[in-house]
Short mmCIF file of the C-alpha atoms (twelve columns), coordinates in Angstrom:
data_MODEL
# 
_entry.id   MODEL 
# 
loop_
_atom_site.group_PDB 
_atom_site.id 
_atom_site.type_symbol 
_atom_site.label_atom_id 
_atom_site.label_alt_id 
_atom_site.label_comp_id 
_atom_site.label_asym_id 
_atom_site.label_seq_id 
_atom_site.Cartn_x 
_atom_site.Cartn_y 
_atom_site.Cartn_z 
_atom_site.pdbx_PDB_model_num 
ATOM 1  C CA . MET A 1  -15.864 25.668 -7.982  1 
ATOM 2  C CA . GLN A 2  -15.760 28.268 -5.015  1 
ATOM 3  C CA . ASN A 3  -13.087 30.272 -4.251  1 
ATOM 4  C CA . PHE A 4  -12.415 30.294 -0.192  1 
ATOM 5  C CA . GLN A 5  -9.678  32.519 1.558   1 
ATOM 6  C CA . ASN A 6  -7.077  31.857 4.279   1 
ATOM 7  C CA . ASN A 7  -5.039  29.129 2.683   1 
ATOM 8  C CA . THR A 8  -7.815  26.870 2.129   1 
ATOM 9  C CA . MET A 9  -8.448  27.449 -1.602  1 
ATOM 10 C CA . THR A 10 -7.928  30.388 -3.846  1 
ATOM 11 C CA . ASN A 11 -7.912  30.918 -7.741  1 
ATOM 12 C CA . ASN A 12 -9.175  27.105 -7.999  1 
ATOM 13 C CA . THR A 13 -6.260  25.675 -6.471  1 
ATOM 14 C CA . ILE A 14 -5.935  23.758 -3.183  1 
ATOM 15 C CA . SER A 15 -2.943  26.112 -2.310  1 
ATOM 16 C CA . ARG A 16 -1.605  24.115 0.883   1 
ATOM 17 C CA . VAL A 17 -1.051  20.934 -1.747  1 
ATOM 18 C CA . SER A 18 1.728   20.784 -3.956  1 
ATOM 19 C CA . CYS A 19 1.577   18.841 -6.760  1 
ATOM 20 C CA . SER A 20 4.738   17.912 -9.208  1 
ATOM 21 C CA . VAL A 21 2.759   15.308 -11.706 1 
ATOM 22 C CA . SER A 22 2.783   17.169 -14.795 1 
ATOM 23 C CA . THR A 23 0.633   14.529 -16.606 1 
ATOM 24 C CA . CYS A 24 -2.281  15.018 -14.359 1 
ATOM 25 C CA . ALA A 25 -5.048  17.248 -15.677 1 
ATOM 26 C CA . TYR A 26 -5.535  18.725 -12.172 1 
ATOM 27 C CA . ASN A 27 -2.357  19.979 -12.186 1 
ATOM 28 C CA . GLN A 28 -1.679  23.484 -12.538 1 
ATOM 29 C CA . ASN A 29 1.990   25.092 -13.672 1 
ATOM 30 C CA . SER A 30 3.482   21.638 -12.403 1 
ATOM 31 C CA . GLN A 31 3.121   23.381 -8.693  1 
ATOM 32 C CA . TYR A 32 -0.547  23.208 -7.613  1 
ATOM 33 C CA . CYS A 33 -3.699  20.943 -7.530  1 
ATOM 34 C CA . THR A 34 -7.104  22.099 -9.073  1 
ATOM 35 C CA . ALA A 35 -8.925  19.094 -8.303  1 
ATOM 36 C CA . PRO A 36 -12.171 19.559 -6.260  1 
ATOM 37 C CA . SER A 37 -11.052 16.847 -3.828  1 
ATOM 38 C CA . ILE A 38 -8.042  14.527 -2.939  1 
ATOM 39 C CA . GLN A 39 -8.791  10.805 -2.472  1 
ATOM 40 C CA . ILE A 40 -5.942  9.079  -0.370  1 
ATOM 41 C CA . LYS A 41 -6.174  5.177  0.085   1 
ATOM 42 C CA . ALA A 42 -4.353  2.953  2.361   1 
ATOM 43 C CA . HIS A 43 -1.899  0.208  1.088   1 
ATOM 44 C CA . ASN A 44 -0.165  -0.662 4.733   1 
ATOM 45 C CA . ALA A 45 2.809   1.643  3.767   1 
ATOM 46 C CA . SER A 46 5.634   1.766  6.113   1 
ATOM 47 C CA . THR A 47 8.105   3.885  4.220   1 
ATOM 48 C CA . ALA A 48 7.779   7.000  2.471   1 
ATOM 49 C CA . GLU A 49 9.112   4.967  -0.669  1 
ATOM 50 C CA . GLU A 50 5.964   2.539  -0.418  1 
ATOM 51 C CA . THR A 51 4.098   5.953  -0.944  1 
ATOM 52 C CA . ASP A 52 3.417   8.956  -3.398  1 
ATOM 53 C CA . CYS A 53 3.896   11.062 -0.424  1 
ATOM 54 C CA . ALA A 54 6.940   12.999 -0.254  1 
ATOM 55 C CA . THR A 55 6.006   14.315 3.270   1 
ATOM 56 C CA . PHE A 56 5.018   10.546 4.689   1 
ATOM 57 C CA . VAL A 57 6.239   9.792  8.403   1 
ATOM 58 C CA . LYS A 58 5.420   6.451  9.606   1 
ATOM 59 C CA . ARG A 59 3.460   6.493  13.111  1 
# 
């Protein structure tokens, strides 16, 4: 995996993506995601509680 600068990717982490899922193989120190990409699927959510995204805001 390449290392990019300017908050895109540093040290194989996606620096702008926080992650607290300690059971995920891509989690580093219960803080950062080290996955090469992130897949997000739609499930017709209307509240943050219906997602796994703590920053969800309904349109």
